[in-house]
C-alpha positions as CSV (number, residue, x, y, z in Angstrom):
1,M,152.3,179.0,137.4
2,T,150.1,180.9,139.6
3,V,146.6,180.9,138.7
4,F,144.9,184.4,139.8
5,P,141.3,185.1,140.1
6,R,139.5,187.1,137.1
7,V,139.4,190.8,138.3
8,N,137.3,193.6,137.3
9,R,136.7,197.2,138.6
10,Q,133.6,196.0,140.6
11,T,135.9,193.2,142.6
12,V,139.1,194.8,143.5
13,S,140.0,198.5,144.5
14,T,141.9,200.1,142.0
15,P,144.0,203.3,141.8
16,P,142.3,206.6,140.0
17,L,141.8,206.4,136.5
18,Y,144.5,208.9,135.2
19,P,144.0,210.8,132.1
20,E,145.2,209.1,128.9
21,R,148.4,210.6,128.0
22,I,150.2,207.5,126.7
23,V,149.1,205.6,123.4
24,Q,150.0,202.0,123.1
25,F,150.2,200.2,119.9
26,G,148.8,196.5,120.6
27,A,148.3,194.9,124.1
28,G,150.6,191.8,124.2
29,N,151.7,190.2,127.3
30,F,155.6,192.0,127.0
31,L,153.8,195.4,126.7
32,R,151.5,194.7,129.4
33,G,154.1,193.0,132.1
34,F,156.8,195.3,131.1
35,T,156.0,198.8,129.8
36,D,152.6,199.0,131.3
37,W,154.0,198.0,134.7
38,I,156.7,200.5,134.4
39,I,154.1,203.1,133.9
40,Q,152.3,201.9,137.0
41,M,155.0,202.3,139.3
42,L,156.0,205.6,137.9
43,N,152.1,206.6,138.8
44,E,152.8,205.2,142.5
45,Q,156.3,206.4,143.4
46,T,156.0,209.8,141.5
47,D,153.5,212.6,140.1
48,F,153.5,211.0,136.7
49,A,149.6,210.6,136.6
50,S,149.1,209.3,133.3
51,G,147.2,206.3,131.8
52,V,147.8,204.5,128.8
53,V,145.0,203.9,125.7
54,V,145.6,201.1,123.8
55,V,145.3,200.9,119.8
56,K,144.8,197.6,118.6
57,V,147.3,197.1,115.3
58,T,145.6,193.7,114.3
59,P,142.3,192.2,113.8
60,V,142.9,190.0,117.1
61,T,140.5,191.2,120.0
62,Y,141.0,190.8,123.7
63,P,138.0,189.1,125.4
64,E,139.9,188.1,128.5
65,L,141.5,191.4,128.8
66,E,137.9,193.0,127.8
67,A,136.4,191.4,130.5
68,Q,138.7,192.7,133.3
69,D,138.3,195.9,132.7
70,G,141.8,196.2,131.5
71,L,143.0,195.1,134.4
72,F,145.6,192.3,134.8
73,H,148.0,190.5,137.3
74,V,152.1,190.9,136.9
75,T,154.3,188.5,138.7
76,L,158.1,189.2,139.1
77,E,160.5,186.4,139.6
78,G,164.2,186.6,139.8
79,M,167.1,186.6,142.1
80,R,167.7,189.4,144.4
81,N,171.1,189.4,146.6
82,G,171.3,185.6,145.5
83,V,168.2,184.8,147.0
84,F,165.0,184.0,144.8
85,H,162.4,186.5,144.7
86,S,158.6,186.1,143.7
87,E,156.6,189.4,143.9
88,T,152.8,189.5,142.6
């Protein structure tokens, strides 16, 4: 498992903030690693230009995510053309 340094908007260059056009209920790992990643790819590869606002649906807090200004890493691992591939 790769350990990444903490990130925030002061320590990394980030793309421009897009208008929040998507309401997401919850901020679990699946939503962030799959759904939000797809939205990021749409923003990078098309003119989608949409941000996500997260609505908490439980009393759980997200202190680690809040400390990182909502930024997080995604690592994709799997097989591509019969060869192991890892992308961060």
